[in-house]
MIDOSE-1310 file (N, C-alpha, C; in nm, 2 decimals, decimal comma, always signed):
residues 304
mtfr	+25,30/+10,28/+6,76/+25,18/+10,27/+6,82/+25,07/+10,16/+6,72; +25,01/+10,04/+6,81/+24,95/+9,94/+6,76/+24,81/+10,05/+6,70; +24,79/+10,02/+6,60/+24,63/+10,09/+6,55/+24,52/+9,93/+6,49; +24,42/+10,00/+6,61/+24,30/+9,92/+6,59/+24,19/+9,98/+6,55
sgfa	+24,09/+9,84/+6,46/+23,94/+9,90/+6,38/+23,87/+9,78/+6,44; +23,76/+9,82/+6,43/+23,64/+9,79/+6,40/+23,53/+9,83/+6,49; +23,45/+9,72/+6,50/+23,31/+9,79/+6,52/+23,26/+9,76/+6,64; +23,16/+9,86/+6,71/+23,12/+9,83/+6,85/+22,94/+9,87/+6,83
clvg	+22,90/+9,85/+6,94/+22,74/+9,87/+6,93/+22,70/+9,91/+7,11; +22,63/+10,01/+7,12/+22,55/+10,04/+7,20/+22,40/+9,97/+7,26; +22,39/+9,89/+7,32/+22,24/+9,83/+7,35/+22,19/+9,82/+7,49; +22,06/+9,85/+7,50/+22,01/+9,83/+7,62/+21,86/+9,91/+7,61
rpna	+21,78/+9,91/+7,70/+21,64/+9,91/+7,68/+21,58/+10,04/+7,64; +21,50/+10,08/+7,57/+21,46/+10,20/+7,50/+21,48/+10,33/+7,60; +21,49/+10,42/+7,52/+21,51/+10,52/+7,61/+21,63/+10,55/+7,70; +21,72/+10,48/+7,70/+21,89/+10,44/+7,79/+21,98/+10,53/+7,74
gkst	+21,92/+10,62/+7,61/+22,07/+10,71/+7,58/+22,15/+10,70/+7,50; +22,08/+10,56/+7,40/+22,22/+10,50/+7,31/+22,23/+10,61/+7,21; +22,15/+10,65/+7,14/+22,13/+10,71/+7,06/+22,22/+10,88/+7,03; +22,18/+10,95/+7,16/+22,23/+11,06/+7,20/+22,41/+11,04/+7,23
ltna	+22,43/+10,90/+7,29/+22,57/+10,89/+7,31/+22,64/+10,84/+7,21; +22,58/+10,78/+7,11/+22,64/+10,75/+6,98/+22,64/+10,88/+6,89; +22,55/+10,95/+6,86/+22,59/+11,13/+6,83/+22,72/+11,17/+6,90; +22,73/+11,16/+7,02/+22,82/+11,25/+7,12/+22,98/+11,17/+7,07
lvgr	+23,01/+11,08/+7,05/+23,10/+10,99/+7,03/+23,13/+11,00/+6,86; +23,06/+10,99/+6,83/+23,10/+11,04/+6,63/+23,12/+11,18/+6,65; +23,08/+11,24/+6,69/+23,06/+11,43/+6,72/+23,01/+11,48/+6,62; +22,88/+11,42/+6,55/+22,80/+11,45/+6,46/+22,66/+11,38/+6,52
kvai	+22,54/+11,41/+6,43/+22,44/+11,35/+6,41/+22,43/+11,23/+6,32; +22,42/+11,12/+6,40/+22,43/+10,99/+6,33/+22,26/+10,95/+6,34; +22,23/+10,97/+6,46/+22,06/+10,88/+6,50/+21,98/+10,99/+6,50; +21,87/+10,96/+6,49/+21,76/+11,09/+6,60/+21,77/+11,06/+6,70
tsdr	+21,74/+11,15/+6,80/+21,71/+11,11/+6,90/+21,56/+11,19/+6,95; +21,49/+11,14/+7,10/+21,39/+11,20/+7,11/+21,35/+11,12/+7,23; +21,26/+11,18/+7,34/+21,27/+11,13/+7,48/+21,16/+11,03/+7,51; +21,08/+11,00/+7,36/+20,99/+10,90/+7,32/+21,06/+10,74/+7,29
pqtt	+21,01/+10,69/+7,40/+21,12/+10,52/+7,41/+21,08/+10,46/+7,22; +21,16/+10,37/+7,18/+21,17/+10,31/+7,09/+21,18/+10,38/+6,95; +21,27/+10,52/+6,94/+21,27/+10,60/+6,86/+21,34/+10,56/+6,74; +21,47/+10,48/+6,80/+21,53/+10,43/+6,65/+21,50/+10,28/+6,63
rrvl	+21,47/+10,30/+6,47/+21,42/+10,14/+6,41/+21,51/+10,14/+6,31; +21,66/+10,17/+6,27/+21,71/+10,13/+6,15/+21,85/+10,16/+6,22; +21,92/+10,03/+6,17/+22,10/+10,01/+6,20/+22,12/+10,12/+6,14; +22,20/+10,20/+6,20/+22,29/+10,32/+6,17/+22,44/+10,33/+6,20
rgvv	+22,52/+10,37/+6,11/+22,69/+10,38/+6,14/+22,74/+10,50/+6,15; +22,82/+10,54/+6,23/+22,91/+10,65/+6,26/+23,07/+10,60/+6,26; +23,15/+10,66/+6,26/+23,31/+10,66/+6,22/+23,36/+10,75/+6,30; +23,43/+10,70/+6,47/+23,50/+10,79/+6,51/+23,65/+10,78/+6,52
nrpd	+23,72/+10,87/+6,46/+23,85/+10,84/+6,42/+23,92/+10,92/+6,54; +24,02/+10,81/+6,56/+24,15/+10,84/+6,69/+24,30/+10,82/+6,60; +24,41/+10,89/+6,67/+24,53/+10,84/+6,64/+24,56/+10,68/+6,66; +24,50/+10,64/+6,75/+24,54/+10,49/+6,78/+24,44/+10,37/+6,72
gqli	+24,33/+10,42/+6,65/+24,23/+10,34/+6,60/+24,08/+10,44/+6,55; +24,02/+10,35/+6,43/+23,86/+10,37/+6,39/+23,81/+10,29/+6,45; +23,70/+10,35/+6,52/+23,60/+10,30/+6,61/+23,46/+10,30/+6,53; +23,41/+10,22/+6,44/+23,27/+10,21/+6,35/+23,15/+10,19/+6,46
mvdt	+23,11/+10,30/+6,54/+22,97/+10,29/+6,65/+22,82/+10,26/+6,53; +22,75/+10,13/+6,58/+22,68/+10,10/+6,53/+22,53/+10,11/+6,62; +22,45/+10,19/+6,56/+22,34/+10,26/+6,66/+22,22/+10,15/+6,64; +22,17/+10,12/+6,70/+22,04/+10,00/+6,72/+21,92/+10,04/+6,78
pglh	+21,82/+10,00/+6,76/+21,69/+9,99/+6,85/+21,69/+9,95/+6,97; +21,61/+9,98/+7,06/+21,62/+9,95/+7,20/+21,59/+9,80/+7,21; +21,61/+9,72/+7,26/+21,57/+9,58/+7,28/+21,47/+9,60/+7,40; +21,32/+9,53/+7,37/+21,22/+9,51/+7,43/+21,13/+9,41/+7,41
rprt	+21,04/+9,33/+7,51/+20,94/+9,26/+7,49/+20,86/+9,32/+7,38; +20,85/+9,26/+7,26/+20,74/+9,31/+7,13/+20,60/+9,29/+7,21; +20,54/+9,38/+7,14/+20,42/+9,35/+7,13/+20,32/+9,37/+6,96; +20,44/+9,41/+6,89/+20,39/+9,36/+6,76/+20,50/+9,32/+6,64
llge	+20,46/+9,30/+6,52/+20,57/+9,22/+6,43/+20,64/+9,31/+6,44; +20,65/+9,45/+6,40/+20,75/+9,56/+6,40/+20,82/+9,53/+6,51; +20,80/+9,51/+6,65/+20,89/+9,50/+6,74/+21,00/+9,37/+6,73; +20,95/+9,28/+6,70/+20,99/+9,16/+6,66/+21,11/+9,18/+6,54
rlnd	+21,09/+9,23/+6,47/+21,18/+9,25/+6,37/+21,32/+9,33/+6,42; +21,27/+9,45/+6,50/+21,36/+9,54/+6,58/+21,45/+9,47/+6,63; +21,41/+9,40/+6,75/+21,47/+9,29/+6,84/+21,57/+9,21/+6,76; +21,54/+9,13/+6,63/+21,59/+9,07/+6,59/+21,73/+9,13/+6,48
qvre	+21,66/+9,27/+6,45/+21,80/+9,37/+6,41/+21,90/+9,39/+6,51; +21,86/+9,39/+6,67/+21,96/+9,40/+6,75/+22,05/+9,32/+6,80; +22,00/+9,19/+6,76/+22,05/+9,07/+6,81/+22,14/+9,03/+6,68; +22,10/+9,04/+6,56/+22,22/+9,04/+6,48/+22,33/+9,11/+6,47
twts	+22,30/+9,22/+6,52/+22,40/+9,34/+6,53/+22,53/+9,27/+6,62; +22,46/+9,26/+6,73/+22,58/+9,20/+6,84/+22,67/+9,11/+6,79; +22,62/+9,02/+6,70/+22,70/+8,88/+6,65/+22,80/+8,97/+6,57; +22,76/+9,08/+6,50/+22,88/+9,09/+6,41/+22,97/+9,23/+6,44
vdvv	+22,96/+9,26/+6,55/+23,07/+9,37/+6,60/+23,15/+9,35/+6,70; +23,27/+9,36/+6,76/+23,36/+9,34/+6,83/+23,33/+9,35/+6,93; +23,30/+9,47/+6,99/+23,27/+9,54/+7,15/+23,11/+9,54/+7,12; +23,05/+9,48/+7,29/+22,89/+9,56/+7,30/+22,90/+9,64/+7,44
glci	+22,83/+9,74/+7,42/+22,84/+9,83/+7,54/+22,69/+9,85/+7,56; +22,65/+9,78/+7,70/+22,55/+9,78/+7,73/+22,53/+9,90/+7,82; +22,40/+10,02/+7,77/+22,40/+10,12/+7,86/+22,27/+10,13/+7,95; +22,32/+10,15/+8,07/+22,19/+10,14/+8,18/+22,21/+10,31/+8,24
padq	+22,07/+10,37/+8,23/+22,10/+10,52/+8,29/+22,10/+10,51/+8,43; +22,19/+10,58/+8,45/+22,21/+10,63/+8,60/+22,10/+10,71/+8,68; +22,00/+10,73/+8,61/+21,88/+10,81/+8,68/+21,77/+10,70/+8,70; +21,81/+10,56/+8,69/+21,70/+10,46/+8,72/+21,75/+10,34/+8,79
avgp	+21,70/+10,29/+8,88/+21,76/+10,18/+8,90/+21,76/+10,07/+8,82; +21,85/+9,96/+8,85/+21,86/+9,84/+8,71/+21,73/+9,76/+8,80; +21,70/+9,72/+8,66/+21,56/+9,69/+8,66/+21,55/+9,54/+8,56; +21,42/+9,52/+8,58/+21,39/+9,37/+8,46/+21,44/+9,38/+8,37
gdrf	+21,42/+9,50/+8,27/+21,48/+9,52/+8,13/+21,61/+9,49/+8,14; +21,68/+9,59/+8,21/+21,85/+9,55/+8,21/+21,89/+9,43/+8,25; +21,81/+9,33/+8,30/+21,86/+9,21/+8,39/+21,82/+9,11/+8,20; +21,71/+9,12/+8,15/+21,61/+9,05/+8,04/+21,77/+9,09/+7,92
iatd	+21,84/+9,21/+7,90/+21,92/+9,20/+7,81/+22,06/+9,14/+7,84; +22,09/+9,19/+7,95/+22,23/+9,12/+8,01/+22,21/+8,96/+8,01; +22,16/+8,89/+8,08/+22,07/+8,75/+8,03/+22,13/+8,74/+7,87; +22,08/+8,82/+7,82/+22,11/+8,77/+7,64/+22,25/+8,79/+7,63
lsfl	+22,31/+8,88/+7,70/+22,43/+8,91/+7,62/+22,56/+8,80/+7,71; +22,50/+8,78/+7,80/+22,61/+8,67/+7,87/+22,61/+8,56/+7,78; +22,54/+8,51/+7,68/+22,56/+8,41/+7,59/+22,65/+8,41/+7,49; +22,72/+8,58/+7,50/+22,83/+8,59/+7,38/+22,97/+8,57/+7,44
rrka	+23,01/+8,48/+7,36/+23,12/+8,42/+7,41/+23,25/+8,50/+7,35; +23,35/+8,53/+7,41/+23,52/+8,60/+7,36/+23,46/+8,73/+7,29; +23,35/+8,77/+7,38/+23,34/+8,93/+7,30/+23,34/+9,01/+7,43; +23,41/+9,11/+7,41/+23,37/+9,21/+7,54/+23,27/+9,27/+7,52
ivav	+23,25/+9,28/+7,66/+23,10/+9,38/+7,70/+23,14/+9,47/+7,79; +23,13/+9,57/+7,79/+23,14/+9,73/+7,82/+23,01/+9,78/+7,89; +23,01/+9,78/+8,01/+22,90/+9,85/+8,09/+22,92/+10,03/+8,11; +22,81/+10,07/+8,05/+22,83/+10,24/+8,01/+22,70/+10,27/+8,13
vtks	+22,73/+10,34/+8,21/+22,62/+10,41/+8,28/+22,60/+10,54/+8,24; +22,51/+10,58/+8,15/+22,47/+10,69/+8,07/+22,40/+10,78/+8,20; +22,40/+10,91/+8,13/+22,30/+11,01/+8,21/+22,37/+11,03/+8,35; +22,52/+11,02/+8,36/+22,55/+11,08/+8,47/+22,52/+11,17/+8,54
dava	+22,49/+11,29/+8,46/+22,53/+11,43/+8,51/+22,37/+11,43/+8,57; +22,29/+11,38/+8,55/+22,12/+11,38/+8,61/+22,12/+11,33/+8,76; +22,21/+11,30/+8,82/+22,20/+11,24/+8,96/+22,33/+11,27/+9,05; +22,28/+11,28/+9,18/+22,40/+11,31/+9,25/+22,52/+11,17/+9,26
rgvl	+22,60/+11,23/+9,32/+22,76/+11,15/+9,32/+22,75/+10,97/+9,36; +22,63/+11,03/+9,50/+22,59/+10,93/+9,60/+22,48/+10,79/+9,48; +22,43/+10,88/+9,46/+22,31/+10,80/+9,32/+22,41/+10,71/+9,23; +22,48/+10,77/+9,20/+22,61/+10,74/+9,08/+22,67/+10,62/+9,16
aerl	+22,70/+10,64/+9,26/+22,80/+10,50/+9,30/+22,70/+10,40/+9,35; +22,58/+10,41/+9,40/+22,46/+10,31/+9,40/+22,48/+10,24/+9,26; +22,43/+10,36/+9,15/+22,41/+10,28/+9,08/+22,56/+10,16/+9,01; +22,63/+10,18/+9,03/+22,76/+10,17/+8,97/+22,75/+10,00/+9,08
geva	+22,73/+10,00/+9,20/+22,75/+9,88/+9,22/+22,62/+9,83/+9,25; +22,50/+9,85/+9,16/+22,42/+9,78/+9,11/+22,47/+9,72/+8,98; +22,53/+9,78/+8,86/+22,61/+9,77/+8,80/+22,71/+9,61/+8,80; +22,74/+9,62/+8,89/+22,84/+9,51/+8,97/+22,82/+9,37/+8,97
elge	+22,67/+9,43/+9,08/+22,59/+9,32/+9,10/+22,53/+9,24/+8,97; +22,48/+9,34/+8,90/+22,41/+9,27/+8,75/+22,51/+9,15/+8,70; +22,63/+9,21/+8,67/+22,74/+9,12/+8,62/+22,75/+8,97/+8,68; +22,76/+8,99/+8,82/+22,79/+8,88/+8,87/+22,63/+8,77/+8,85
qvgi	+22,58/+8,84/+8,89/+22,43/+8,77/+8,84/+22,41/+8,71/+8,76; +22,42/+8,74/+8,64/+22,39/+8,67/+8,47/+22,57/+8,60/+8,45; +22,67/+8,64/+8,47/+22,81/+8,55/+8,47/+22,88/+8,65/+8,32; +22,85/+8,80/+8,37/+22,92/+8,86/+8,31/+23,06/+8,94/+8,35
ewae	+23,17/+8,91/+8,29/+23,27/+8,97/+8,38/+23,29/+9,11/+8,27; +23,24/+9,20/+8,34/+23,25/+9,40/+8,24/+23,39/+9,40/+8,19; +23,40/+9,43/+8,09/+23,54/+9,40/+8,06/+23,60/+9,60/+8,09; +23,43/+9,67/+8,08/+23,53/+9,80/+8,15/+23,35/+9,86/+8,20
vvpv	+23,37/+9,94/+8,31/+23,20/+9,99/+8,38/+23,27/+10,17/+8,37; +23,23/+10,22/+8,26/+23,26/+10,36/+8,21/+23,13/+10,46/+8,26; +23,13/+10,52/+8,37/+23,02/+10,66/+8,36/+23,02/+10,74/+8,29; +22,89/+10,78/+8,22/+22,97/+10,88/+8,12/+22,82/+11,00/+8,11
sais	+22,85/+11,09/+8,03/+22,67/+11,18/+8,02/+22,74/+11,25/+7,87; +22,67/+11,20/+7,75/+22,65/+11,25/+7,66/+22,57/+11,36/+7,66; +22,54/+11,43/+7,71/+22,49/+11,59/+7,71/+22,57/+11,68/+7,80; +22,67/+11,63/+7,87/+22,78/+11,75/+7,91/+22,92/+11,68/+7,85
ghqv	+22,92/+11,61/+7,81/+23,03/+11,53/+7,75/+23,12/+11,48/+7,86; +23,07/+11,45/+7,96/+23,18/+11,39/+8,05/+23,23/+11,24/+8,04; +23,37/+11,20/+8,04/+23,37/+11,07/+7,99/+23,40/+11,01/+7,83; +23,31/+11,11/+7,76/+23,27/+11,06/+7,65/+23,40/+11,02/+7,57
ellg	+23,51/+11,08/+7,57/+23,63/+11,08/+7,49/+23,72/+10,90/+7,55; +23,68/+10,94/+7,71/+23,76/+10,78/+7,77/+23,69/+10,68/+7,71; +23,55/+10,66/+7,71/+23,46/+10,54/+7,66/+23,49/+10,54/+7,52; +23,54/+10,62/+7,42/+23,58/+10,59/+7,29/+23,73/+10,53/+7,31
erli	+23,79/+10,58/+7,37/+23,90/+10,54/+7,41/+23,94/+10,38/+7,44; +23,84/+10,38/+7,56/+23,84/+10,23/+7,63/+23,75/+10,16/+7,51; +23,65/+10,18/+7,44/+23,59/+10,06/+7,33/+23,72/+10,06/+7,22; +23,78/+10,14/+7,20/+23,93/+10,12/+7,04/+24,03/+10,01/+7,13
ahlp	+24,01/+10,03/+7,25/+24,13/+9,96/+7,34/+24,07/+9,78/+7,31; +23,95/+9,76/+7,26/+23,90/+9,62/+7,27/+23,87/+9,61/+7,16; +23,91/+9,66/+7,04/+23,91/+9,65/+6,89/+24,04/+9,55/+6,85; +24,03/+9,45/+6,77/+24,13/+9,40/+6,72/+24,21/+9,44/+6,61
egpv	+24,34/+9,44/+6,64/+24,45/+9,53/+6,53/+24,41/+9,48/+6,42; +24,41/+9,63/+6,34/+24,38/+9,64/+6,19/+24,38/+9,82/+6,12; +24,36/+9,78/+5,97/+24,42/+9,92/+5,93/+24,27/+10,02/+5,94; +24,28/+10,14/+5,88/+24,14/+10,19/+5,86/+24,05/+10,13/+5,77
lfpd	+23,94/+10,13/+5,82/+23,80/+10,05/+5,77/+23,77/+10,14/+5,65; +23,75/+10,27/+5,68/+23,63/+10,36/+5,62/+23,74/+10,48/+5,61; +23,82/+10,50/+5,48/+23,91/+10,62/+5,46/+23,85/+10,70/+5,46; +23,72/+10,77/+5,39/+23,67/+10,87/+5,38/+23,56/+10,93/+5,48
gdad	+23,58/+10,87/+5,62/+23,51/+10,86/+5,73/+23,36/+10,87/+5,74; +23,33/+10,78/+5,67/+23,16/+10,73/+5,60/+23,15/+10,59/+5,62; +23,06/+10,58/+5,72/+23,07/+10,39/+5,73/+22,93/+10,35/+5,73; +22,78/+10,52/+5,67/+22,69/+10,47/+5,69/+22,63/+10,45/+5,52
espl	+22,60/+10,31/+5,49/+22,55/+10,31/+5,38/+22,42/+10,31/+5,31; +22,34/+10,39/+5,40/+22,17/+10,40/+5,40/+22,15/+10,44/+5,31; +22,07/+10,47/+5,20/+22,02/+10,51/+5,14/+21,99/+10,68/+5,17; +22,00/+10,78/+5,12/+21,96/+10,94/+5,14/+21,82/+10,92/+5,21
eiav	+21,72/+10,85/+5,09/+21,57/+10,84/+5,14/+21,55/+10,83/+5,29; +21,63/+10,73/+5,32/+21,61/+10,66/+5,47/+21,66/+10,80/+5,58; +21,77/+10,86/+5,57/+21,83/+10,97/+5,65/+21,71/+11,07/+5,62; +21,64/+11,12/+5,54/+21,57/+11,20/+5,53/+21,46/+11,17/+5,59
aeli	+21,39/+11,05/+5,55/+21,29/+11,03/+5,64/+21,30/+10,99/+5,78; +21,39/+10,98/+5,82/+21,41/+10,96/+5,97/+21,40/+11,15/+6,00; +21,47/+11,18/+5,95/+21,44/+11,37/+6,01/+21,31/+11,38/+6,04; +21,25/+11,34/+5,96/+21,10/+11,40/+5,91/+21,06/+11,33/+6,06
reaa	+21,06/+11,20/+6,06/+21,02/+11,11/+6,19/+21,05/+11,17/+6,31; +21,19/+11,22/+6,30/+21,20/+11,28/+6,44/+21,11/+11,38/+6,48; +21,12/+11,51/+6,36/+21,03/+11,62/+6,40/+20,87/+11,59/+6,43; +20,86/+11,50/+6,37/+20,69/+11,43/+6,41/+20,66/+11,37/+6,57
ldgv	+20,78/+11,34/+6,62/+20,79/+11,29/+6,76/+20,76/+11,41/+6,86; +20,84/+11,50/+6,80/+20,81/+11,59/+6,94/+20,67/+11,65/+6,96; +20,67/+11,62/+7,11/+20,51/+11,65/+7,13/+20,40/+11,57/+7,12; +20,41/+11,47/+7,08/+20,31/+11,37/+7,10/+20,33/+11,28/+7,18
qdel	+20,21/+11,17/+7,21/+20,19/+11,12/+7,35/+20,15/+10,99/+7,35; +20,13/+10,92/+7,46/+20,08/+10,75/+7,43/+20,10/+10,67/+7,29; +19,99/+10,56/+7,24/+20,05/+10,50/+7,16/+20,09/+10,60/+7,00; +20,05/+10,71/+6,97/+20,12/+10,73/+6,87/+20,24/+10,76/+6,82
phsi	+20,35/+10,81/+6,91/+20,49/+10,80/+6,83/+20,51/+10,67/+6,76; +20,48/+10,54/+6,84/+20,53/+10,41/+6,78/+20,45/+10,41/+6,64; +20,33/+10,47/+6,62/+20,28/+10,44/+6,51/+20,30/+10,54/+6,39; +20,35/+10,62/+6,39/+20,44/+10,70/+6,29/+20,53/+10,63/+6,23
avvv	+20,51/+10,63/+6,09/+20,66/+10,59/+5,99/+20,63/+10,68/+5,88; +20,72/+10,67/+5,84/+20,77/+10,80/+5,69/+20,88/+10,74/+5,60; +20,79/+10,75/+5,47/+20,89/+10,68/+5,34/+20,89/+10,83/+5,27; +20,99/+10,82/+5,19/+21,04/+10,93/+5,09/+21,03/+10,92/+4,99
deie	+20,91/+10,95/+4,92/+20,87/+10,92/+4,77/+20,97/+11,02/+4,63; +21,01/+11,12/+4,69/+21,12/+11,18/+4,61/+21,17/+11,26/+4,65; +21,31/+11,28/+4,60/+21,39/+11,37/+4,64/+21,47/+11,40/+4,49; +21,42/+11,54/+4,47/+21,46/+11,56/+4,29/+21,51/+11,73/+4,32
pred	+21,61/+11,75/+4,23/+21,66/+11,91/+4,22/+21,56/+11,97/+4,13; +21,49/+12,09/+4,17/+21,41/+12,14/+4,03/+21,48/+12,20/+3,96; +21,40/+12,20/+3,80/+21,49/+12,18/+3,68/+21,49/+12,35/+3,66; +21,40/+12,41/+3,67/+21,39/+12,51/+3,64/+21,46/+12,62/+3,73
rpae	+21,54/+12,59/+3,82/+21,64/+12,67/+3,89/+21,76/+12,72/+3,86; +21,77/+12,82/+3,86/+21,92/+12,88/+3,85/+22,04/+12,81/+3,86; +22,16/+12,82/+3,86/+22,26/+12,75/+3,95/+22,27/+12,83/+4,08; +22,28/+12,92/+4,08/+22,30/+13,01/+4,14/+22,21/+13,01/+4,32
rplt	+22,01/+12,98/+4,28/+21,97/+12,95/+4,33/+21,88/+12,81/+4,37; +21,94/+12,71/+4,39/+21,91/+12,58/+4,31/+21,82/+12,53/+4,48; +21,70/+12,46/+4,44/+21,61/+12,40/+4,54/+21,58/+12,26/+4,49; +21,57/+12,18/+4,65/+21,52/+12,04/+4,60/+21,43/+12,00/+4,64
dvra	+21,31/+11,99/+4,55/+21,17/+11,89/+4,60/+21,19/+11,74/+4,68; +21,16/+11,77/+4,81/+21,13/+11,66/+4,88/+21,01/+11,60/+4,91; +20,95/+11,50/+4,83/+20,82/+11,48/+4,88/+20,82/+11,37/+4,95; +20,73/+11,35/+5,08/+20,70/+11,22/+5,19/+20,61/+11,18/+5,24
slyv	+20,55/+11,08/+5,26/+20,43/+11,02/+5,33/+20,45/+10,99/+5,43; +20,38/+11,05/+5,52/+20,38/+11,03/+5,67/+20,25/+10,92/+5,73; +20,29/+10,81/+5,74/+20,17/+10,70/+5,79/+20,14/+10,69/+5,92; +20,04/+10,70/+5,96/+20,01/+10,64/+6,09/+19,88/+10,53/+6,09
erdt	+19,82/+10,52/+6,19/+19,75/+10,38/+6,18/+19,61/+10,40/+6,21; +19,54/+10,55/+6,26/+19,44/+10,56/+6,24/+19,39/+10,70/+6,23; +19,25/+10,72/+6,19/+19,19/+10,85/+6,14/+19,23/+10,92/+6,25; +19,20/+10,91/+6,37/+19,21/+10,97/+6,48/+19,38/+11,03/+6,46
qkai	+19,47/+10,92/+6,48/+19,62/+10,97/+6,48/+19,65/+11,08/+6,38; +19,56/+11,09/+6,26/+19,60/+11,15/+6,12/+19,56/+11,26/+6,17; +19,46/+11,28/+6,21/+19,39/+11,43/+6,29/+19,49/+11,52/+6,37; +19,53/+11,45/+6,49/+19,62/+11,45/+6,56/+19,75/+11,53/+6,48
vigk	+19,79/+11,47/+6,41/+19,96/+11,49/+6,37/+19,94/+11,58/+6,30; +19,83/+11,62/+6,18/+19,80/+11,74/+6,12/+19,76/+11,88/+6,18; +19,68/+11,89/+6,30/+19,66/+11,94/+6,42/+19,52/+12,03/+6,35; +19,48/+12,15/+6,42/+19,39/+12,23/+6,40/+19,44/+12,32/+6,27
agsr	+19,37/+12,31/+6,11/+19,40/+12,38/+6,02/+19,55/+12,33/+5,98; +19,61/+12,27/+6,00/+19,71/+12,16/+5,98/+19,84/+12,26/+6,02; +19,79/+12,33/+6,17/+19,91/+12,41/+6,22/+19,99/+12,28/+6,24; +20,00/+12,18/+6,34/+20,11/+12,11/+6,36/+20,17/+12,04/+6,25
lktv	+20,10/+11,98/+6,11/+20,17/+11,97/+6,04/+20,29/+12,05/+5,97; +20,25/+12,17/+6,00/+20,32/+12,28/+5,91/+20,46/+12,31/+6,03; +20,44/+12,28/+6,18/+20,51/+12,28/+6,29/+20,66/+12,18/+6,23; +20,55/+12,09/+6,20/+20,69/+11,94/+6,20/+20,77/+11,96/+6,07
gtra	+20,69/+12,02/+5,94/+20,76/+12,03/+5,81/+20,85/+12,14/+5,83; +20,85/+12,27/+5,92/+20,92/+12,34/+5,94/+21,04/+12,33/+6,01; +21,02/+12,25/+6,09/+21,15/+12,16/+6,17/+21,23/+12,10/+6,06; +21,16/+11,99/+6,03/+21,24/+11,87/+5,97/+21,32/+11,95/+5,81
rkei	+21,24/+12,06/+5,79/+21,28/+12,13/+5,67/+21,46/+12,18/+5,68; +21,46/+12,26/+5,77/+21,61/+12,29/+5,81/+21,69/+12,19/+5,86; +21,66/+12,08/+5,90/+21,76/+11,98/+5,91/+21,81/+11,88/+5,82; +21,67/+11,89/+5,70/+21,74/+11,85/+5,54/+21,83/+11,92/+5,52
eall	+21,79/+12,05/+5,51/+21,84/+12,17/+5,42/+22,01/+12,14/+5,47; +22,05/+12,09/+5,61/+22,13/+12,10/+5,68/+22,23/+11,98/+5,61; +22,17/+11,86/+5,60/+22,23/+11,74/+5,56/+22,24/+11,72/+5,39; +22,13/+11,80/+5,32/+22,19/+11,80/+5,19/+22,24/+11,91/+5,14
gvpv	+22,25/+12,03/+5,21/+22,32/+12,15/+5,16/+22,29/+12,26/+5,06; +22,13/+12,24/+5,05/+22,07/+12,32/+4,96/+21,95/+12,36/+5,01; +21,88/+12,45/+4,97/+21,72/+12,51/+5,03/+21,66/+12,39/+4,96; +21,52/+12,33/+5,04/+21,43/+12,27/+5,01/+21,30/+12,32/+5,02
yldi	+21,21/+12,23/+4,95/+21,08/+12,24/+4,93/+21,06/+12,14/+5,00; +20,95/+12,12/+5,13/+20,93/+12,00/+5,19/+20,78/+11,98/+5,14; +20,71/+11,85/+5,07/+20,54/+11,83/+5,08/+20,56/+11,67/+5,15; +20,46/+11,71/+5,28/+20,43/+11,58/+5,34/+20,31/+11,56/+5,35
rvkv	+20,28/+11,44/+5,28/+20,11/+11,39/+5,27/+20,10/+11,32/+5,41; +20,02/+11,32/+5,51/+19,93/+11,26/+5,56/+19,86/+11,10/+5,52; +19,92/+11,02/+5,58/+19,85/+10,88/+5,55/+19,79/+10,78/+5,63; +19,69/+10,67/+5,63/+19,64/+10,61/+5,73/+19,70/+10,45/+5,67
akdw	+19,78/+10,36/+5,73/+19,79/+10,28/+5,72/+19,74/+10,13/+5,82; +19,63/+10,08/+5,79/+19,59/+10,04/+5,95/+19,66/+9,92/+6,01; +19,70/+9,97/+6,14/+19,74/+9,84/+6,18/+19,87/+9,81/+6,13; +19,94/+9,84/+6,04/+20,07/+9,86/+6,00/+20,20/+9,78/+6,06
qkdp	+20,16/+9,76/+6,18/+20,27/+9,74/+6,26/+20,26/+9,59/+6,27; +20,15/+9,60/+6,24/+20,10/+9,41/+6,27/+20,13/+9,34/+6,16; +20,12/+9,41/+6,06/+20,11/+9,38/+5,88/+20,22/+9,35/+5,83; +20,23/+9,22/+5,76/+20,37/+9,17/+5,72/+20,39/+9,26/+5,57
kqlr	+20,30/+9,26/+5,54/+20,29/+9,30/+5,39/+20,29/+9,49/+5,37; +20,21/+9,53/+5,48/+20,28/+9,68/+5,50/+20,40/+9,73/+5,59; +20,47/+9,62/+5,65/+20,57/+9,61/+5,69/+20,70/+9,62/+5,60; +20,66/+9,51/+5,51/+20,77/+9,55/+5,38/+20,75/+9,63/+5,29
rlgf	+20,61/+9,69/+5,25/+20,66/+9,85/+5,19/+20,68/+9,94/+5,24; +20,68/+9,94/+5,39/+20,75/+10,03/+5,50/+20,89/+10,07/+5,51; +20,91/+9,91/+5,46/+21,08/+9,93/+5,45/+21,13/+9,88/+5,58; +21,00/+9,79/+5,65/+21,12/+9,69/+5,77/+21,09/+9,54/+5,76
């Protein structure tokens, strides 16, 4: 049997289900998820191992019309990833009609030559069969309009698992022949601090509204095992700074008498303990970095 290996990324407008589907394909949590658009800010990787190949999924931010310097840099990350992978999957949600955002991205993709482009109709469990059929027709029409001949058109549901296995199979089919690229099954080279920071940000995004989700950034300042603990009762100290852009946002994140920050910390601590495999003491300090999304110096300091 021919063995194939290579890289694929899922692209699409914000909140098209890319990160949820990436996690479903990999079979574990690679990227944080939220119902807030533009949740993904880092390029993360996860491995799908099958008898016929090894697929490295690259999770990218949603491509959008940027309003800030951060948005421009995230878009640059996405387009740079397109050029480095073997297969691109354009995610179009079944519960929304094909719109200008989808056409904008598809037009950009049409300039990729000699690269397989797969149309992935996500959230197929959220609509009736008639609506799904209508969406598939719109996807076919979109390809004709922008000059893309879809390598595959696959409707999937990351939530129910419908055709997720099939999508993985079809993505691998378009990879080049090659050996196993990551024998240990781990392709993500991001520092541990970034993974922990993303888990804290995911917890902080839950329940916030308006512009606040875009204004939240997290930097992990320290991850250190506590020295005075016995071997059978380890404890790791995690200290992090959660940045917002205004004092009013800081008050929202902290909540009345610190109630909301406590909830964020409890949720994040459970996820971090699962990641590290040891009990964690989590200390989150909320700070203001005025208009950091537009400031090159602050963007660099926050890791963008």
